[in-house]
Each structure stands twice: as structure tokens, then as C-alpha cells.
DRENVO-205766 format. One line per field, with one value per residue (C-alpha): residue number from 1; z, y, x. Coordinates in Angstrom, 1 decimal. Example, Ala and Ser with C-alpha at 12.3 -4.5 7.8 and 13.67 -1.06 7.14 Angstrom:
2
nr: (1	2)
Z: (7.8	7.1)
Y: (-4.5	-1.1)
X: (12.3	13.7)
This chain:
177
nr: (1	2	3	4	5	6	7	8	9	10	11	12	13	14	15	16	17	18	19	20	21	22	23	24	25	26	27	28	29	30	31	32	33	34	35	36	37	38	39	40	41	42	43	44	45	46	47	48	49	50	51	52	53	54	55	56	57	58	59	60	61	62	63	64	65	66	67	68	69	70	71	72	73	74	75	76	77	78	79	80	81	82	83	84	85	86	87	88	89	90	91	92	93	94	95	96	97	98	99	100	101	102	103	104	105	106	107	108	109	110	111	112	113	114	115	116	117	118	119	120	121	122	123	124	125	126	127	128	129	130	131	132	133	134	135	136	137	138	139	140	141	142	143	144	145	146	147	148	149	150	151	152	153	154	155	156	157	158	159	160	161	162	163	164	165	166	167	168	169	170	171	172	173	174	175	176	177)
Z: (-16.6	-14.7	-14.2	-10.6	-11.2	-9.5	-10.6	-8.9	-10.1	-6.8	-4.4	-1.4	1.3	4.8	4.7	6.9	3.9	0.4	-1.5	0.5	-0.4	-3.9	-3.6	-2.5	-4.5	-7.6	-6.6	-5.5	-7.9	-10.9	-10.1	-11.1	-12.1	-9.1	-9.3	-5.7	-4.2	-0.8	1.8	-0.8	0.4	-0.7	-1.8	0.5	2.8	6.0	8.5	9.5	8.3	9.6	7.2	7.9	6.8	4.4	5.3	9.2	8.6	8.1	5.7	3.8	0.8	-1.7	-3.9	-7.3	-10.2	-11.7	-11.2	-15.0	-15.0	-11.2	-9.4	-6.5	-3.7	-0.9	1.4	4.9	7.5	8.9	12.0	14.0	12.8	12.1	9.0	7.6	7.9	11.7	12.3	11.0	12.1	14.0	13.9	13.0	11.7	8.2	6.4	3.8	3.6	1.0	-2.2	-5.1	-7.8	-9.9	-11.4	-13.5	-11.0	-7.7	-5.2	-6.2	-5.4	-1.9	-1.6	-2.4	0.8	3.4	2.7	3.3	6.3	6.3	7.3	5.3	6.8	4.8	1.6	-0.7	-3.6	-5.7	-9.0	-10.2	-8.7	-5.1	-3.8	-0.6	1.8	3.7	6.6	5.3	7.7	9.1	5.8	4.2	6.7	5.0	3.7	-0.1	-1.8	-4.9	-7.2	-9.3	-12.6	-14.6	-18.3	-16.6	-14.2	-16.0	-19.2	-15.7	-15.4	-18.6	-18.6	-15.8	-17.1	-19.6	-18.2	-16.8	-19.7	-21.1	-17.9	-18.1	-15.2	-14.8	-16.0	-12.6	-9.7	-8.9	-11.8	-10.6	-11.2)
Y: (100.2	97.7	95.1	95.6	97.9	95.7	97.4	97.7	97.1	96.8	99.0	97.0	98.3	96.7	97.9	96.6	96.6	95.7	96.4	100.3	100.5	100.1	102.4	105.4	104.8	104.6	108.2	109.7	108.4	106.7	103.3	100.5	98.4	95.6	91.6	91.1	87.7	86.7	84.6	83.5	80.7	80.1	76.3	75.8	78.7	79.9	82.5	82.6	79.5	77.6	75.7	76.7	74.7	77.4	76.2	76.8	79.8	83.8	84.0	86.9	89.3	90.9	93.4	94.1	96.5	99.1	103.0	103.6	100.9	100.0	97.5	98.6	95.4	95.8	93.1	92.3	89.9	88.7	86.2	87.0	84.0	85.0	86.7	88.9	91.8	91.2	91.7	94.9	95.7	94.7	94.5	98.3	99.5	100.4	101.2	101.2	96.9	96.6	96.9	93.6	93.6	90.8	88.2	85.5	84.5	83.7	81.9	83.5	87.0	85.6	84.1	88.0	89.8	87.0	87.6	91.3	90.2	89.9	87.8	85.9	86.7	84.9	82.9	80.6	79.1	80.1	78.9	78.1	81.4	81.8	84.7	85.7	89.0	90.2	91.8	95.1	97.4	97.9	100.0	100.9	100.6	98.2	94.9	93.8	91.4	88.9	87.3	84.6	85.7	82.3	83.4	82.5	85.2	87.5	87.2	87.8	90.9	92.4	91.7	93.9	96.2	96.3	96.6	99.7	101.0	100.8	101.5	104.8	106.7	104.9	101.1	98.8	99.3	95.8	92.2	88.7	86.4)
X: (113.3	115.9	115.8	115.6	112.0	108.9	106.2	103.5	99.8	97.7	97.1	94.6	92.5	91.2	87.1	84.5	81.8	83.3	80.4	80.3	83.8	83.5	80.5	82.5	85.3	83.3	81.5	84.9	86.9	85.6	87.0	85.2	83.0	84.4	84.3	83.2	83.6	81.9	83.5	86.4	88.4	91.8	93.2	95.3	96.6	99.4	99.8	103.0	104.1	101.9	98.8	95.2	92.4	91.0	87.6	88.5	90.7	89.9	86.8	87.6	85.1	86.8	86.5	89.0	88.5	90.8	91.0	92.9	95.8	96.1	93.7	92.2	91.2	89.5	89.1	86.8	87.6	84.4	85.6	89.2	91.2	94.7	95.7	98.3	94.9	94.2	98.0	97.3	93.1	90.7	86.6	86.0	88.9	89.8	93.1	95.7	96.9	99.1	101.3	101.0	103.3	103.2	106.0	107.5	109.7	107.6	110.0	113.2	111.1	110.1	113.4	114.4	112.3	112.8	116.8	116.0	114.9	111.0	108.8	106.0	103.3	100.9	101.1	98.6	97.4	94.5	93.6	97.0	98.4	100.9	100.9	102.6	102.4	106.2	105.7	107.4	105.9	108.8	110.7	106.7	104.1	101.7	102.7	103.8	102.6	104.0	101.8	102.7	101.7	100.1	98.2	94.9	95.0	96.3	93.7	91.4	92.9	93.1	89.2	88.6	90.9	89.0	85.6	86.5	88.3	84.3	82.4	79.8	77.8	74.6	76.0	77.0	79.6	79.3	79.9	79.1	82.1)
């Protein structure tokens, strides 16, 4: 692997119901268990460069779990506020939304994508981590999320990956955060 490689750690899907998506993926592929975050609010949020009050902006629910070493994310949006999810899907629609990679050089990586001609669709800060969704649809058909990698975040991901490795049929597929 060279310094130019940016391994993906996540694939993400927009769905109508995150818990139903968890059940489907568990039955089909053995993914999970998943942590489900209902009506999750980010500390700070910008959509298409404009600051958004997280209390009145997009209302998201997420499910996050593993299938092998790959994190699977399901997202639904409960309102029609502008977001990168509404840029691709209306209420009732579902589909693949983005891939993500972690970086220790968050701003440099965002700047690199912007320098390649991609717009920032949404940025956020949550639990000390930064994230940005770059609109790479013209090159890939979907968004690319760049995510900083502070140690507490990596530790949480490792815990979820261990839960997947230890999961067996009959265990709960949804974990409480």
C-alpha cells in the first residue's frame, strides 16, 4: 500500500427504516450487531456551506455495525430539511449513499478533494470528530465521506468490530449504545 491509498472503512445506505435494514442485512449477510442512534443530533453542522442549527436541521437516525472489517451504516432522515441525503433521495426512496475513509489529516484531505473539483455537501462535528461529505457523484455515483480519526472514535469502532466477531445466531442484532 502506498501513501496515495485511502482505504475505505465504511459503506453507507439511505433507508426508510434503520431497524428493518439491520434485520435484513443480518438475515442476508450476518452483519451486526448494530448500534442504533435514533434522532441523532450533531454538535455542529453545515449543509452546502451554510451553518445549520442541529436542533432544527435534518433529523437523522443511524444504525452502525460491522460485516467482517467493513462498517455498514444505515441512515434515514425523518424530515425534509436540506442534507446530502435529501440531495439523493426523497421520502420513500432507498439506496447506496456513500463510502467513507478515515484520515489523520482531515483538513488536508478535504482540501485535496475540493482541489479535485468536488464540492462539500455537508460538514459536521460530533464527539470531537470532524466529518465532511464530498459530492463525488460525478465521478462515482455517490458521496464520499472523509472522517477524522481521534482515538476515542477508533476505540468505539474497535468495540463494535469485536461485537461482530463475537456475535452468534440468536444474539440480539441491535445493541443499546
